[in-house]
C-alpha positions in Angstrom: -0.4 0.0 0.0 0.7 3.6 -0.8 3.2 5.3 2.4 2.9 8.9 2.7 5.4 11.6 2.0 5.3 13.6 5.1 7.0 12.7 8.7 7.3 8.9 9.2 5.5 7.6 12.1 7.2 4.1 13.6 5.0 1.3 14.6 3.3 2.0 17.7 1.5 -1.4 18.7 3.9 -4.1 19.5 1.4 -6.7 17.9 -1.7 -7.6 17.5 -4.3 -7.3 20.4 -1.9 -5.2 22.3 -3.6 -3.0 24.9 -2.7 0.3 26.0 -2.5 -1.0 29.6 -4.3 -2.5 32.4 -7.3 -0.1 32.5 -8.0 0.4 28.7 -10.6 -2.5 27.8 -11.0 -3.8 24.0 -12.2 -1.9 21.1 -15.3 -1.9 19.7 -16.5 -1.4 15.5 -19.7 0.3 15.2 -20.5 0.5 11.1 -23.3 1.7 9.0 -24.7 0.0 6.4 -28.5 0.6 4.5 -29.9 -1.0 7.8 -28.4 2.0 10.0 -25.7 2.1 12.5 -24.8 -1.4 13.9 -21.6 -2.5 16.4 -20.4 -5.2 13.8 -19.6 -8.9 15.4 -16.5 -10.1 13.9 -17.2 -13.2 14.6 -20.0 -13.1 11.7 -16.7 -12.5 9.4 -15.4 -9.3 7.7 -18.2 -6.7 6.5 -18.3 -5.9 2.7 -16.6 -3.0 2.2 -18.4 -1.5 -0.6 -21.5 -1.7 1.9 -20.3 0.5 4.0 -21.3 3.8 4.8 -20.0 7.1 6.4 -20.7 6.9 10.2 -20.8 10.5 10.4 -21.1 13.9 7.9 -18.0 16.2 8.7 -19.2 19.7 9.5 -17.6 22.7 9.9 -18.5 25.7 13.3 -17.2 27.7 16.1 -14.9 25.0 17.7 -14.0 23.1 14.3 -11.1 23.9 12.0 -12.6 21.7 9.3 -13.5 22.9 6.0 -15.9 20.2 4.9 -15.9 19.2 0.9 -17.6 16.8 -1.6 -14.9 15.3 -3.5 -15.7 13.1 -6.6 -13.8 9.5 -6.6 -13.3 7.8 -10.0 -12.3 4.7 -8.3 -15.9 4.9 -6.8 -17.9 6.6 -9.2 -19.5 8.9 -6.0 -18.6 12.1 -4.8 -17.2 11.4 -1.0 -17.0 13.4 2.2 -13.6 14.6 3.5 -13.0 17.3 6.3 -10.4 18.6 4.7 -7.6 19.8 2.3 -5.4 17.1 3.1 -7.8 14.5 2.9 -8.6 15.7 -0.8 -4.6 15.1 -0.9 -5.2 11.2 0.6 -8.2 10.8 -2.1 -6.4 11.8 -5.3 -3.4 9.6 -4.3 -5.7 6.8 -3.8 -7.6 7.3 -6.6 -4.6 7.5 -9.5 -3.4 4.3 -7.8 -4.7 1.5 -10.2 -4.7 -0.9 -7.1 -7.0 0.6 -5.0 -10.4 -0.7 -5.4 -12.9 1.1 -3.4 -12.5 3.7 -0.9 -15.0 5.3 2.1 -14.8 8.1 3.9 -15.5 8.2 7.5 -15.7 4.4 8.1 -16.6 3.2 11.4 -16.6 4.2 14.3 -14.1 2.6 17.0 -15.2 2.6 21.3 -13.0 2.0 24.1 -12.8 2.7 27.7 -10.2 3.6 29.2 -10.8 3.6 33.5 -14.1 5.5 33.9 -13.6 7.7 30.5 -15.1 6.4 27.5 -13.2 7.2 24.6 -14.3 7.3 20.1 -12.5 7.7 17.0 -13.7 8.1 13.7 -10.8 6.8 10.6 -11.0 9.4 8.1 -10.9 7.0 5.0 -11.1 3.2 4.3 -9.4 2.1 1.2 -9.6 -1.7 -0.4 -6.5 -3.0 -2.6 -7.2 -5.7 -5.4 -6.2 -8.3 -3.2 -9.0 -7.5 -1.1 -6.8 -6.1 1.5 -8.7 -3.7 3.8 -6.7 -0.2 5.0 -7.7 2.3 7.7 -6.4 5.9 7.5 -6.1 8.7 9.4 -5.2 12.1 7.9 -2.7 14.5 10.0 -0.9 17.3 9.7 2.9 16.5 10.6 2.7 18.4 14.2 -0.8 17.1 14.9 0.3 13.6 13.8 3.2 13.8 16.3 1.2 14.6 19.4 1.3 12.5 22.3 -2.5 12.8 22.1 -2.8 11.1 18.6 0.1 8.5 19.6 -2.4 6.8 22.2 -5.3 6.8 19.7 -3.0 6.0 16.3 -1.7 3.4 18.5 -5.0 1.6 19.5 -6.7 2.0 16.3 -3.8 0.4 14.6 -3.9 -2.8 17.0 -7.6 -3.1 16.4 -6.8 -3.3 13.1 -4.5 -5.8 13.7 -6.7 -7.8 15.5 -9.0 -7.9 12.2 -6.6 -8.3 9.6 -7.0 -4.9 8.5 -4.2 -2.5 7.9 -3.3 0.9 9.5 -2.0 3.8 7.6 -1.2 7.6 9.1 -1.1 10.0 6.1 0.5 13.2 6.6 0.6 14.7 3.2 2.7 15.1 -0.1 5.9 16.8 -1.2 4.6 19.8 -2.9 5.5 18.6 -6.8 4.3 15.5 -6.3 1.0 17.1 -5.0 0.8 19.6 -7.4 1.0 16.9 -10.1 -1.7 15.0 -9.1 -4.2 18.5 -8.9 -3.2 19.2 -12.3 -4.0 15.3 -13.1 -7.2 15.8 -11.5 -8.7 17.5 -14.4 -7.9 14.7 -17.4 -9.8 11.8 -14.4 -12.3 11.6 -17.3 -11.7 9.8 -20.7 -12.0 12.2 -23.5 -14.4 10.7 -25.7 -12.2 11.0 -28.9 -9.7 9.2 -26.9 -9.6 5.8 -29.4 -8.9 8.0 -32.0 -5.3 9.1 -30.8 -4.0 6.3 -27.6 -2.5 3.7 -30.0 0.0 6.8 -31.6 0.3 8.4 -28.3 2.1 5.5 -26.5 3.4 3.6 -29.4 5.5 7.7 -29.7 6.5 6.9 -26.1 7.2 3.2 -25.8 10.3 3.0 -26.3 11.5 6.6 -24.1 11.2 10.1 -25.0 10.9 13.2 -23.0 7.5 15.1 -21.9 8.3 18.0 -24.1 8.8 15.8 -27.6 5.9 13.4 -26.5 3.2 17.1 -26.7 5.6 18.4 -29.1 4.3 15.4 -31.4 0.7 15.5 -30.6 -2.4 18.2 -31.6 -4.7 20.2 -29.2 -6.7 17.3 -29.2 -4.6 14.5 -28.3 -2.9 16.8 -25.6 -5.7 16.0 -23.3 -5.4 12.3 -24.1 -1.3 12.1 -23.1 -2.6 13.3 -19.7 -5.5 11.1 -18.9 -2.9 8.2 -20.0 -0.9 9.7 -17.1 -3.4 9.9 -14.7 -4.6 6.1 -15.7 -0.8 5.4 -15.7 -0.8 4.0 -19.0 1.7 6.2 -19.9 4.2 5.9 -17.2 6.0 9.3 -15.3 7.7 10.5 -11.9 5.4 12.6 -10.8 7.2 13.0 -7.3 9.4 15.7 -9.3 8.3 18.9 -11.0 7.1 18.0 -14.9 9.3 19.8 -17.5 10.0 19.2 -21.3 13.0 17.1 -20.1 11.0 14.7 -17.8 11.2 11.5 -19.2 8.8 9.7 -20.5 7.6 5.6 -21.0 4.5 3.0 -22.0 
């Protein structure tokens, strides 16, 4: 699965079944389906990720710095309810990853008790890959991700995921060049209706390697959109972690 390009967070769980302390009770999972919010019984098997709905709707207010947004996902063919631009960065990254087959925002509520204190946490995103592996994602700015408060939540969430065979990731952002490249390519997610007339020629031109500048010079204005779409779908290979330039190597 993809790794964050922000700060590196150490493995905090110490293995499946880890508990944060003698006063921390087991975690319960609440999921929302068409039948409403239910506490999931894992002995009955895993839930179907495609049947999951967000457990809550992000909102902004006087006490919240969140900026809710509806982001369209080509992976799901629907809009996702997100809380921040950083979450949108993650969705763009996963949406462009061909191994990712499904996404769910605000996918579950984890609840636990520490002593007399009841605690709860809603991860920001769920992803499923082509092998059926489910991952939960928390999205935090680097400073928040390195805080003591988040370390506890992260450790518990990661341990809970390990117990049920899921994976956990903390996403802290992308390098500037990668982020801006994905924002640019985001405008070319949809396949142009005229692609069939140009795809073969574009792929043939860069089959043995060329530069981005040479490729764009070799096609007309109509085919330029096809080039960017093929880069988005990774049928044309470009290193998106560096600034795109006329000298950028391109292959298919």
